[in-house]
VOPAGU-2260 file (C-alpha; in pm, 1 decimal, decimal comma):
REM VOPAGU-2260
SITE   aa  ch    i         X         Y         Z
SITE  MET   A    0       0,0       0,0       0,0
SITE  SER   A    1     134,6     342,9     -85,6
SITE  ALA   A    2     212,1     598,8     181,3
SITE  TYR   A    3     -73,3     812,6      53,9
SITE  ALA   A    4    -319,6     525,2      86,0
SITE  PHE   A    5    -175,1     451,8     426,6
SITE  GLY   A    6    -256,3     808,3     524,4
SITE  ARG   A    7    -613,9     772,8     407,5
SITE  LYS   A    8    -643,6     447,1     600,3
SITE  GLY   A    9    -521,0     621,8     912,2
SITE  THR   A   10    -783,1     893,2     864,1
SITE  GLU   A   11   -1068,3     650,0     824,0
SITE  ALA   A   12    -956,9     433,5    1112,7
SITE  GLY   A   13    -931,5     719,2    1362,1
SITE  ASP   A   14    -757,5     608,8    1679,5
SITE  GLN   A   15    -699,3     263,6    1535,8
SITE  GLY   A   16    -503,1     425,6    1251,9
SITE  HIS   A   17    -304,3     616,5    1510,8
SITE  ARG   A   18    -200,1     293,7    1682,8
SITE  GLU   A   19     -84,6     146,5    1352,5
SITE  ILE   A   20     165,9     429,7    1294,8
SITE  THR   A   21     452,0     391,6    1538,2
SITE  GLY   A   22     828,9     398,4    1547,4
SITE  TRP   A   23    1005,3     474,6    1222,3
SITE  ARG   A   24     675,5     503,6    1033,9
SITE  LEU   A   25     563,5     780,4    1267,7
SITE  ALA   A   26     893,6     960,3    1211,3
SITE  ALA   A   27     890,8     912,1     833,3
SITE  LEU   A   28     523,5     986,8     767,3
SITE  VAL   A   29     453,4    1257,7    1026,1
SITE  PHE   A   30     768,7    1410,1    1172,4
SITE  LEU   A   31    1012,2    1438,9     880,4
SITE  PRO   A   32     774,9    1595,3     620,9
SITE  PHE   A   33     679,3    1874,3     860,3
SITE  ALA   A   34    1043,0    1916,7     964,1
SITE  MET   A   35    1120,9    1971,9     593,9
SITE  GLY   A   36     860,6    2246,8     574,2
SITE  TYR   A   37    1003,0    2413,9     883,6
SITE  PHE   A   38    1353,6    2378,9     738,5
SITE  LEU   A   39    1245,0    2583,1     435,8
SITE  SER   A   40    1074,7    2845,2     651,4
SITE  TYR   A   41    1392,6    2892,1     854,3
SITE  LEU   A   42    1594,8    2921,0     535,7
SITE  PHE   A   43    1358,3    3193,0     409,5
SITE  ARG   A   44    1371,0    3366,1     748,8
SITE  THR   A   45    1749,6    3404,2     747,5
SITE  ILE   A   46    1838,5    3417,0     376,2
SITE  ASN   A   47    1808,3    3795,7     351,7
SITE  GLY   A   48    2107,1    3829,7     582,2
SITE  LEU   A   49    2309,0    3662,0     306,5
SITE  VAL   A   50    2162,7    3843,5       4,5
SITE  SER   A   51    2114,8    4185,6     165,6
SITE  ALA   A   52    2444,0    4323,2      31,7
SITE  SER   A   53    2352,4    4215,2    -322,2
SITE  LEU   A   54    2005,4    4365,0    -289,9
SITE  ALA   A   55    2141,4    4693,2    -152,8
SITE  SER   A   56    2403,9    4735,5    -424,7
SITE  GLU   A   57    2183,9    4628,0    -717,4
SITE  LEU   A   58    1864,4    4809,0    -614,7
SITE  GLY   A   59    2002,1    5096,4    -403,2
SITE  LEU   A   60    1846,2    5001,1     -68,7
SITE  ASN   A   61    1941,4    5151,3     269,8
SITE  ALA   A   62    1915,0    4996,6     618,0
SITE  ALA   A   63    1552,6    5103,9     666,8
SITE  ASP   A   64    1455,7    4955,5     327,7
SITE  LEU   A   65    1631,0    4627,4     404,3
SITE  GLY   A   66    1479,0    4617,1     751,3
SITE  LEU   A   67    1126,1    4670,2     619,4
SITE  ILE   A   68    1157,4    4423,3     330,9
SITE  THR   A   69    1304,4    4152,8     552,4
SITE  ALA   A   70    1066,5    4222,3     842,0
SITE  ALA   A   71     760,3    4198,5     615,0
SITE  TYR   A   72     805,8    3823,7     653,3
SITE  PHE   A   73     748,4    3854,9    1029,8
SITE  LEU   A   74     458,5    4097,6     994,0
SITE  VAL   A   75     259,2    3869,7     765,2
SITE  LEU   A   76     347,8    3566,7     975,7
SITE  ALA   A   77     216,0    3742,4    1284,5
SITE  ALA   A   78    -106,1    3849,3    1113,8
SITE  ALA   A   79    -166,4    3498,1     979,2
SITE  GLN   A   80    -108,5    3301,5    1299,0
SITE  ILE   A   81    -460,2    3317,9    1446,2
SITE  PRO   A   82    -648,9    3220,8    1126,9
SITE  VAL   A   83    -384,1    2959,5    1049,8
SITE  GLY   A   84    -422,4    2817,1    1401,0
SITE  MET   A   85    -797,3    2792,2    1353,9
SITE  MET   A   86    -751,4    2621,1    1017,2
SITE  LEU   A   87    -507,6    2373,7    1169,8
SITE  ASP   A   88    -756,8    2281,2    1441,2
SITE  ARG   A   89   -1039,0    2254,4    1188,8
SITE  TYR   A   90    -878,5    2098,2     878,9
SITE  GLY   A   91    -562,4    1936,6    1011,0
SITE  PRO   A   92    -194,5    2013,1     950,5
SITE  ARG   A   93    -151,3    1815,1     627,2
SITE  ARG   A   94    -393,6    2011,2     411,3
SITE  VAL   A   95    -312,4    2350,8     560,2
SITE  GLN   A   96      64,5    2311,0     538,5
SITE  SER   A   97      71,1    2177,2     182,6
SITE  ALA   A   98    -160,6    2449,5      51,4
SITE  LEU   A   99      34,5    2731,7     212,5
SITE  LEU   A  100     370,9    2603,7      93,2
SITE  VAL   A  101     242,8    2641,5    -263,0
SITE  VAL   A  102     186,7    3009,2    -180,6
SITE  ALA   A  103     544,2    3032,2     -48,7
SITE  ALA   A  104     674,6    2882,3    -372,7
SITE  PHE   A  105     493,8    3151,7    -573,7
SITE  GLY   A  106     634,6    3416,1    -337,1
SITE  ALA   A  107     991,1    3291,0    -383,9
SITE  GLU   A  108     954,2    3296,9    -761,0
SITE  ALA   A  109     807,2    3648,1    -746,0
SITE  PHE   A  110    1101,3    3757,9    -529,1
SITE  ALA   A  111    1340,6    3626,8    -792,8
SITE  ARG   A  112    1162,1    3840,4   -1053,4
SITE  SER   A  113    1142,8    4158,4    -841,1
SITE  SER   A  114    1289,7    4482,3    -972,2
SITE  GLY   A  115    1241,0    4729,7    -688,3
SITE  PRO   A  116    1163,9    4776,6    -317,0
SITE  LEU   A  117     785,9    4744,3    -356,0
SITE  SER   A  118     795,2    4419,1    -549,3
SITE  LEU   A  119    1053,6    4279,6    -307,6
SITE  LEU   A  120     832,0    4378,9     -14,7
SITE  LEU   A  121     519,0    4217,8    -160,7
SITE  SER   A  122     705,3    3902,2    -259,9
SITE  ARG   A  123     862,0    3872,0      83,5
SITE  ALA   A  124     517,9    3915,6     239,0
SITE  LEU   A  125     383,9    3636,9      15,3
SITE  ILE   A  126     664,1    3409,3     131,6
SITE  GLY   A  127     574,8    3493,3     491,3
SITE  LEU   A  128     213,1    3398,1     430,5
SITE  GLY   A  129     319,3    3075,0     263,8
SITE  VAL   A  130     529,0    2956,7     557,2
SITE  ALA   A  131     285,9    3084,8     820,9
SITE  ALA   A  132     199,6    2728,6     925,4
SITE  ALA   A  133     550,3    2585,2     891,2
SITE  LEU   A  134     611,6    2559,3    1264,8
SITE  THR   A  135     259,7    2543,3    1405,0
SITE  ALA   A  136     153,3    2270,2    1161,0
SITE  GLY   A  137     444,1    2058,5    1278,0
SITE  LEU   A  138     364,7    2132,6    1641,9
SITE  LYS   A  139       0,6    2045,4    1585,2
SITE  ALA   A  140     100,3    1715,5    1424,7
SITE  ILE   A  141     332,0    1639,7    1717,2
SITE  VAL   A  142      55,9    1710,1    1969,0
SITE  LEU   A  143    -185,0    1488,9    1773,3
SITE  TRP   A  144      46,0    1193,5    1724,2
SITE  PHE   A  145     299,2    1190,3    2009,1
SITE  PRO   A  146     249,2    1136,0    2386,1
SITE  ARG   A  147     221,2    1459,4    2585,4
SITE  GLU   A  148     526,3    1380,2    2796,2
SITE  ARG   A  149     737,2    1355,8    2479,4
SITE  VAL   A  150     617,8    1679,8    2321,7
SITE  ALA   A  151     907,9    1897,6    2444,2
SITE  LEU   A  152    1165,7    1645,5    2321,9
SITE  VAL   A  153    1005,1    1599,8    1979,6
SITE  ASN   A  154     957,7    1977,5    1951,2
SITE  GLY   A  155    1331,5    2002,6    2009,9
SITE  TYR   A  156    1402,6    1764,4    1724,4
SITE  MET   A  157    1164,7    1959,9    1500,8
SITE  VAL   A  158    1331,5    2293,3    1571,8
SITE  MET   A  159    1677,3    2134,8    1549,2
SITE  LEU   A  160    1615,3    2002,3    1197,3
SITE  GLY   A  161    1432,2    2319,8    1097,0
SITE  ALA   A  162    1721,0    2531,1    1218,9
SITE  LEU   A  163    1944,3    2352,5     969,8
SITE  GLY   A  164    1764,8    2579,2     722,9
SITE  ALA   A  165    1952,6    2866,2     885,6
SITE  VAL   A  166    2274,8    2670,2     831,2
SITE  SER   A  167    2182,0    2624,6     465,0
SITE  ALA   A  168    2132,4    3000,2     438,2
SITE  THR   A  169    2505,4    3054,2     502,7
SITE  LEU   A  170    2790,8    2866,2     332,6
SITE  PRO   A  171    2575,8    2633,9     114,5
SITE  ALA   A  172    2358,0    2922,1      -7,6
SITE  GLU   A  173    2667,6    3137,8     -56,7
SITE  ALA   A  174    2809,1    2874,3    -294,8
SITE  ILE   A  175    2487,5    2884,0    -497,8
SITE  LEU   A  176    2472,1    3263,3    -479,2
SITE  VAL   A  177    2819,3    3295,4    -633,1
SITE  LYS   A  178    2715,0    3082,5    -932,0
SITE  THR   A  179    2353,7    3191,0    -989,5
SITE  GLY   A  180    2311,9    3527,9    -818,4
SITE  TRP   A  181    2032,0    3601,8    -574,8
SITE  ARG   A  182    1763,8    3562,7    -841,3
SITE  GLY   A  183    1878,7    3211,8    -934,0
SITE  LEU   A  184    1896,2    3122,8    -565,1
SITE  PHE   A  185    1530,8    3214,7    -516,3
SITE  ASP   A  186    1435,1    3019,7    -829,9
SITE  ILE   A  187    1584,2    2710,1    -666,9
SITE  LEU   A  188    1404,5    2783,8    -339,5
SITE  ALA   A  189    1073,0    2813,5    -524,7
SITE  ILE   A  190    1117,6    2468,6    -678,3
SITE  ALA   A  191    1220,6    2311,4    -346,1
SITE  THR   A  192     920,5    2464,4    -168,0
SITE  ALA   A  193     674,5    2337,2    -427,9
SITE  ALA   A  194     827,8    1990,0    -398,3
SITE  ALA   A  195     784,4    1998,7     -19,2
SITE  ALA   A  196     417,2    2092,6     -58,1
SITE  ILE   A  197     357,7    1794,6    -285,9
SITE  LEU   A  198     542,7    1559,6     -50,7
SITE  ILE   A  199     343,4    1666,8     254,6
SITE  TYR   A  200      11,6    1638,0      74,5
SITE  CYS   A  201      85,0    1291,5     -65,1
SITE  LEU   A  202     274,4    1135,8     225,1
SITE  VAL   A  203     141,3    1261,8     558,4
SITE  PRO   A  204    -148,1    1072,5     719,7
SITE  GLU   A  205    -433,0    1254,8     891,2
SITE  ARG   A  206    -620,7    1223,6    1212,1
SITE  GLU   A  207    -978,1    1330,7    1261,3
SITE  THR   A  208   -1004,2    1698,8    1354,9
SITE  GLN   A  209   -1327,4    1861,9    1450,6
SITE  GLY   A  210   -1412,0    2223,1    1493,4
SITE  SER   A  211   -1673,9    2487,4    1433,0
SITE  SER   A  212   -1669,8    2859,9    1406,6
SITE  ALA   A  213   -1830,9    2892,0    1747,8
SITE  SER   A  214   -1584,4    2663,9    1923,1
SITE  GLU   A  215   -1292,7    2832,6    1745,8
SITE  ALA   A  216   -1398,8    3175,8    1866,5
SITE  GLY   A  217   -1469,2    3052,6    2219,3
SITE  GLY   A  218   -1143,3    2861,6    2249,6
SITE  LEU   A  219    -935,1    3152,9    2124,1
SITE  ARG   A  220   -1113,7    3395,4    2356,2
SITE  SER   A  221   -1043,0    3169,3    2652,7
SITE  ILE   A  222    -673,5    3149,0    2562,9
SITE  LEU   A  223    -645,3    3525,6    2530,9
SITE  ARG   A  224    -815,3    3573,6    2869,4
SITE  ASP   A  225    -584,6    3324,5    3039,4
SITE  VAL   A  226    -338,4    3496,0    3273,9
SITE  ARG   A  227     -89,2    3212,8    3227,6
SITE  PHE   A  228     -63,2    3296,1    2857,4
SITE  TRP   A  229       1,9    3665,6    2917,7
SITE  ARG   A  230     270,2    3593,2    3172,9
SITE  VAL   A  231     474,1    3380,9    2932,1
SITE  ALA   A  232     399,6    3547,1    2596,1
SITE  PRO   A  233     578,7    3883,6    2643,6
SITE  LEU   A  234     903,9    3723,6    2761,5
SITE  SER   A  235     892,9    3451,8    2496,9
SITE  GLY   A  236     810,3    3699,6    2222,4
SITE  ALA   A  237    1069,0    3956,3    2327,1
SITE  CYS   A  238    1362,1    3717,4    2353,0
SITE  ILE   A  239    1282,2    3474,4    2071,6
SITE  GLY   A  240    1155,7    3742,8    1832,1
SITE  SER   A  241    1466,7    3951,0    1896,9
SITE  ALA   A  242    1695,6    3652,1    1839,0
SITE  TRP   A  243    1522,2    3579,5    1507,9
SITE  SER   A  244    1542,5    3940,0    1391,9
SITE  LEU   A  245    1909,7    3973,3    1485,4
SITE  GLN   A  246    2023,2    3647,1    1333,1
SITE  GLY   A  247    1805,5    3693,5    1025,8
SITE  LEU   A  248    1957,4    4028,9     924,2
SITE  TRP   A  249    2147,9    4241,6    1173,4
SITE  ALA   A  250    2407,1    3992,4    1297,8
SITE  SER   A  251    2581,2    3989,3     961,4
SITE  ALA   A  252    2564,2    4370,3     943,2
SITE  TRP   A  253    2714,4    4400,7    1293,5
SITE  LEU   A  254    2997,6    4161,5    1213,6
SITE  ALA   A  255    3082,4    4353,2     897,2
SITE  ASP   A  256    3035,9    4710,5    1021,6
SITE  VAL   A  257    3141,9    4683,7    1387,1
SITE  GLU   A  258    3382,2    4388,8    1390,9
SITE  GLY   A  259    3528,5    4465,8    1046,9
SITE  MET   A  260    3495,5    4110,2     917,2
SITE  THR   A  261    3531,3    4027,3     550,3
SITE  ARG   A  262    3247,7    3872,0     352,3
SITE  ALA   A  263    3395,6    3521,7     389,1
SITE  GLN   A  264    3443,5    3568,8     762,2
SITE  VAL   A  265    3086,1    3690,9     807,6
SITE  VAL   A  266    2939,1    3394,7     618,7
SITE  THR   A  267    3150,1    3151,1     820,9
SITE  ALA   A  268    3045,9    3318,2    1146,9
SITE  MET   A  269    2678,7    3302,3    1047,7
SITE  CYS   A  270    2720,1    2934,5     966,1
SITE  LEU   A  271    2854,9    2875,8    1316,0
SITE  THR   A  272    2564,6    3061,0    1477,1
SITE  ALA   A  273    2316,7    2862,1    1266,4
SITE  LEU   A  274    2479,5    2536,6    1376,0
SITE  MET   A  275    2454,6    2656,1    1735,3
SITE  LEU   A  276    2086,0    2730,0    1679,6
SITE  SER   A  277    2027,9    2374,5    1560,5
SITE  LEU   A  278    2232,6    2225,0    1843,6
SITE  GLY   A  279    2055,7    2451,6    2092,3
SITE  ALA   A  280    1714,6    2322,8    1984,2
SITE  TRP   A  281    1817,9    1963,8    2050,1
SITE  MET   A  282    1982,9    2062,4    2378,2
SITE  LEU   A  283    1683,9    2260,1    2507,2
SITE  GLY   A  284    1445,4    1979,4    2415,2
SITE  ALA   A  285    1659,9    1721,2    2591,2
SITE  VAL   A  286    1709,4    1938,8    2900,5
SITE  ALA   A  287    1337,2    2018,7    2919,1
SITE  ASN   A  288    1257,4    1648,1    2894,4
SITE  TRP   A  289    1512,4    1569,4    3168,5
SITE  THR   A  290    1400,3    1844,5    3405,6
SITE  ARG   A  291    1031,4    1762,1    3355,3
SITE  ARG   A  292    1093,2    1412,8    3492,8
SITE  ARG   A  293    1238,2    1581,4    3800,1
SITE  GLY   A  294     945,8    1814,6    3854,4
SITE  LEU   A  295    1097,3    2133,5    3707,8
SITE  GLY   A  296     878,0    2300,7    3446,2
SITE  PRO   A  297    1001,8    2460,1    3121,8
SITE  GLU   A  298     910,0    2806,8    3253,1
SITE  HIS   A  299    1226,0    2810,7    3464,9
SITE  LEU   A  300    1441,3    2718,9    3166,5
SITE  LEU   A  301    1278,6    2989,3    2955,9
SITE  ALA   A  302    1363,7    3252,6    3217,3
SITE  LEU   A  303    1723,6    3129,9    3238,6
SITE  ILE   A  304    1765,2    3139,7    2860,0
SITE  ALA   A  305    1620,8    3493,1    2853,9
SITE  VAL   A  306    1876,3    3611,2    3111,1
SITE  LEU   A  307    2163,5    3457,2    2912,3
SITE  SER   A  308    2036,0    3620,9    2592,9
SITE  MET   A  309    2017,6    3964,5    2748,3
SITE  ALA   A  310    2364,4    3922,9    2899,5
SITE  ALA   A  311    2502,2    3841,6    2553,4
SITE  GLN   A  312    2333,2    4145,9    2398,1
SITE  LEU   A  313    2458,9    4364,4    2680,4
SITE  ALA   A  314    2811,0    4241,6    2605,5
SITE  LEU   A  315    2764,0    4356,1    2245,5
SITE  VAL   A  316    2628,9    4697,8    2341,4
SITE  TRP   A  317    2906,2    4758,4    2597,0
SITE  ARG   A  318    3168,6    4621,6    2356,3
SITE  LEU   A  319    3314,7    4388,5    2619,3
SITE  PRO   A  320    3648,9    4231,4    2522,0
SITE  LEU   A  321    3510,0    3893,0    2413,0
SITE  PRO   A  322    3562,6    3689,6    2095,1
SITE  ALA   A  323    3346,7    3854,5    1827,9
SITE  ILE   A  324    3138,0    3543,7    1766,2
SITE  ALA   A  325    3080,8    3444,8    2132,6
SITE  PRO   A  326    2773,6    3661,7    2214,2
SITE  TRP   A  327    2613,2    3566,6    1882,2
SITE  LEU   A  328    2639,7    3196,7    1963,2
SITE  ILE   A  329    2436,0    3253,8    2279,9
SITE  ILE   A  330    2179,8    3467,4    2096,8
SITE  ALA   A  331    2145,8    3192,3    1836,9
SITE  ILE   A  332    2050,6    2938,5    2103,9
SITE  VAL   A  333    1770,8    3168,4    2219,2
SITE  GLY   A  334    1614,9    3146,1    1873,3
SITE  ALA   A  335    1546,5    2779,3    1951,7
SITE  ALA   A  336    1367,0    2853,8    2279,5
SITE  THR   A  337    1033,6    2797,0    2103,6
SITE  VAL   A  338    1100,8    2439,3    2214,8
SITE  LEU   A  339    1032,9    2558,3    2569,2
SITE  SER   A  340     754,2    2805,7    2491,3
SITE  PHE   A  341     541,9    2560,1    2298,6
SITE  ALA   A  342     601,1    2289,0    2558,7
SITE  ILE   A  343     463,6    2533,8    2817,2
SITE  ILE   A  344     160,6    2602,8    2598,5
SITE  SER   A  345      98,7    2230,8    2540,2
SITE  ASP   A  346      83,1    2189,7    2919,2
SITE  TYR   A  347    -169,7    2469,7    2954,9
SITE  TYR   A  348    -424,0    2368,9    2690,6
SITE  PRO   A  349    -582,1    2049,7    2553,5
SITE  LYS   A  350    -504,7    1907,1    2208,7
SITE  GLU   A  351    -824,2    2054,2    2064,4
SITE  LEU   A  352    -683,3    2402,6    2121,6
SITE  ALA   A  353    -322,9    2334,3    2023,0
SITE  GLY   A  354    -338,1    2514,4    1688,7
SITE  ARG   A  355    -501,3    2825,7    1830,1
SITE  ALA   A  356    -279,7    2838,1    2138,4
SITE  ASN   A  357      40,8    2796,9    1938,1
SITE  GLY   A  358     -84,6    3047,9    1682,5
SITE  ALA   A  359    -160,6    3306,1    1949,4
SITE  LEU   A  360     189,5    3270,2    2093,7
SITE  ASN   A  361     343,0    3291,9    1747,9
SITE  VAL   A  362     163,6    3622,8    1690,4
SITE  VAL   A  363     372,5    3761,3    1975,0
SITE  HIS   A  364     692,6    3595,5    1846,0
SITE  PHE   A  365     660,5    3715,4    1489,2
SITE  GLY   A  366     513,2    4051,2    1585,6
SITE  TRP   A  367     814,9    4123,8    1801,2
SITE  GLY   A  368    1042,3    3993,4    1526,6
SITE  PHE   A  369     891,0    4244,3    1284,0
SITE  LEU   A  370     917,1    4537,7    1523,8
SITE  ALA   A  371    1274,9    4453,6    1623,0
SITE  GLN   A  372    1398,5    4392,2    1269,8
SITE  TYR   A  373    1235,9    4701,3    1119,2
SITE  GLY   A  374    1292,5    4920,8    1425,0
SITE  ILE   A  375    1665,3    4848,7    1435,3
SITE  GLY   A  376    1686,7    4939,5    1066,8
SITE  VAL   A  377    1505,6    5268,7    1124,4
SITE  LEU   A  378    1735,4    5358,1    1414,5
SITE  LEU   A  379    2049,7    5268,9    1218,2
SITE  ALA   A  380    1936,2    5486,1     928,3
SITE  GLN   A  381    1945,9    5791,5    1156,9
SITE  TRP   A  382    2326,1    5790,0    1122,7
SITE  PRO   A  383    2507,7    5850,0     793,2
SITE  GLN   A  384    2710,8    5568,0     642,8
SITE  SER   A  385    3086,0    5586,6     597,7
SITE  ASN   A  386    3220,5    5372,7     313,3
SITE  GLY   A  387    2901,7    5168,9     320,1
SITE  HIS   A  388    2913,1    5102,7     697,3
SITE  TYR   A  389    2707,7    5240,8     985,6
SITE  PRO   A  390    2898,6    5367,4    1293,5
SITE  VAL   A  391    2932,5    5162,5    1610,4
SITE  ILE   A  392    2720,4    5407,1    1812,3
SITE  ALA   A  393    2427,7    5349,2    1576,9
SITE  TYR   A  394    2429,3    4976,9    1652,9
SITE  GLN   A  395    2476,7    5038,2    2024,7
SITE  VAL   A  396    2170,9    5262,1    2040,0
SITE  ALA   A  397    1953,6    5037,2    1822,2
SITE  PHE   A  398    2047,7    4716,7    2003,4
SITE  GLY   A  399    2024,4    4892,3    2340,5
SITE  VAL   A  400    1664,3    5002,0    2283,1
SITE  ASN   A  401    1564,5    4647,9    2186,9
SITE  LEU   A  402    1747,3    4510,9    2492,1
SITE  ALA   A  403    1564,4    4748,5    2725,7
SITE  LEU   A  404    1230,1    4619,6    2599,7
SITE  GLN   A  405    1338,9    4260,7    2663,3
SITE  ALA   A  406    1440,4    4355,4    3016,0
SITE  ALA   A  407    1092,9    4499,3    3075,4
SITE  ALA   A  408     937,0    4169,6    2960,6
SITE  LEU   A  409    1161,3    3976,2    3201,6
SITE  ILE   A  410    1060,8    4205,0    3489,1
SITE  TRP   A  411     693,2    4141,4    3406,0
SITE  PHE   A  412     757,6    3765,2    3404,1
SITE  ALA   A  413     944,0    3770,6    3737,2
SITE  ALA   A  414     735,4    4039,3    3911,6
SITE  PRO   A  415     615,1    3934,1    4258,8
SITE  GLY   A  416     255,6    3825,6    4245,8
SITE  GLU   A  417      24,1    3557,9    4359,8
SITE  GLN   A  418     160,9    3210,3    4400,8
SITE  ARG   A  419     201,3    2963,0    4118,8
SITE  PRO   A  420    -107,8    2739,9    4089,0
SITE  ARG   A  421     -92,0    2384,5    4211,2
SITE  SER   A  422    -163,5    2102,5    3967,7
SITE  SER   A  423    -531,0    2092,5    4066,8
SITE  GLU   A  424    -562,7    2465,6    4006,4
SITE  ALA   A  425    -392,6    2438,6    3668,2
SITE  SER   A  426    -628,7    2155,9    3581,0
SITE  SER   A  427    -926,8    2367,5    3677,0
SITE  GLY   A  428    -792,9    2637,3    3445,3
SITE  THR   A  429    -791,7    2389,9    3157,6
SITE  GLU   A  430   -1140,9    2279,3    3253,4
SITE  PHE   A  431   -1251,2    2641,9    3232,8
SITE  VAL   A  432   -1106,7    2673,9    2884,1
SITE  MET   A  433   -1280,9    2354,1    2773,9
SITE  ALA   A  434   -1607,3    2468,6    2929,1
SITE  ASP   A  435   -1587,6    2792,9    2735,3
SITE  LEU   A  436   -1501,7    2599,9    2420,7
SITE  ALA   A  437   -1805,8    2374,5    2458,1
SITE  ALA   A  438   -2049,7    2646,4    2561,6
SITE  THR   A  439   -2334,2    2742,0    2334,2
SITE  SER   A  440   -2373,6    3098,4    2215,9
SITE  SER   A  441   -2634,4    3167,7    2483,2
SITE  ASP   A  442   -2420,0    3017,8    2759,8
SITE  ARG   A  443   -2095,8    3188,1    2669,3
SITE  PRO   A  444   -2160,5    3541,3    2805,6
SITE  ALA   A  445   -2216,8    3398,2    3152,1
SITE  LEU   A  446   -1907,3    3184,5    3131,9
SITE  SER   A  447   -1698,9    3470,3    2999,2
SITE  ARG   A  448   -1766,1    3671,0    3310,6
SITE  GLU   A  449   -1616,1    3399,2    3529,6
SITE  PRO   A  450   -1239,4    3447,3    3574,1
SITE  PRO   A  451   -1006,3    3148,4    3555,9
SITE  SER   A  452    -970,9    2985,3    3894,7
SITE  HIS   A  453    -591,2    3005,3    3889,4
SITE  ALA   A  454    -384,5    3311,0    3976,7
SITE  ARG   A  455    -118,3    3483,6    3772,4
SITE  TRP   A  456     213,3    3327,1    3864,3
């Protein structure tokens, strides 16, 4: 029987089909296809750091232009997360992911044919829309198919393999760029993305997903009224979104303008940070899995990673006498902290709400990524360039402002408040969410007035 037929069999059989897919089949039919989609999304996220110099010289772009064009990816991703999350809960990750990757393929081809800032911006936005489900579709599939206690570990593997896309956006992409130029590079990416869409549609099995417009609205409203979500989201968004925005564009600019590295040195350094990102995803997943068995939740690890990230950025701003690449290796690891954030979210909400909950958190991640990437570009552009480079003070101010905002998010996370809820209280919070999800339209106003039984912690 073909893999496609196997997928249909799994859909028709429901839970019985789920039991039939285990071990290597589960990895080959569910995990790896979605990891491939996330790999491509990470490649698209970071590729502009490699091609930015070519774009600037060929099309006459400044830092603000590059920041806006690159950050359009994050803006569209943020705007798409809630509807994408609802579609994932309603239609399943296979259909949503494959359809959107076709959109990303069209966006990549349009980018290759662009001739000015506006067409680059629109094409980049189309790519962002096309990969809007790249991570959340994989996370949804993991929640559907893997045991809850293994979610953090498998999330780590997903982000680890996806982060190899950032590795591919350095030395391997540079080799292609030298031979084909940036337009030929995006032609190749368009073909690869279309192939991934076909593979996911034909190979991945499905599980029954049920949803309605009423339940979608109620579930999302309950998530957004949950104090647990709003304690974690600002810190997760500030640190992870900043790491993405820095690694995706401004790390290479810093290394060239501030550290005085050559093009070859910058590409090699970015390759090292991308490898650290991939290794960090595996490491964080493994550590979260290990600490969970010992009663320590991923929230503590997220706070620790945030502190390390801010210390690394502070070292950059203060120009501490460290190896040039050292702070960037730490910042790269923080980009993989979604492993922790989504494990936290999977603990808070049932599987039926996984797509919406992950989507809501990703709005914060990508929204911050857009603001940080574009905002840093705007601040840099306030200083004149000298021989094509911005002055050190420009980077110090721009990075310092972004760092201050992250510090505020950490203070909010750690602010003294009511005590952390016990397991029974956390369970009652989930029961509240499910009650709101199941409520009829006439019941919901009364339910909505009842606060969650747990406290902010």
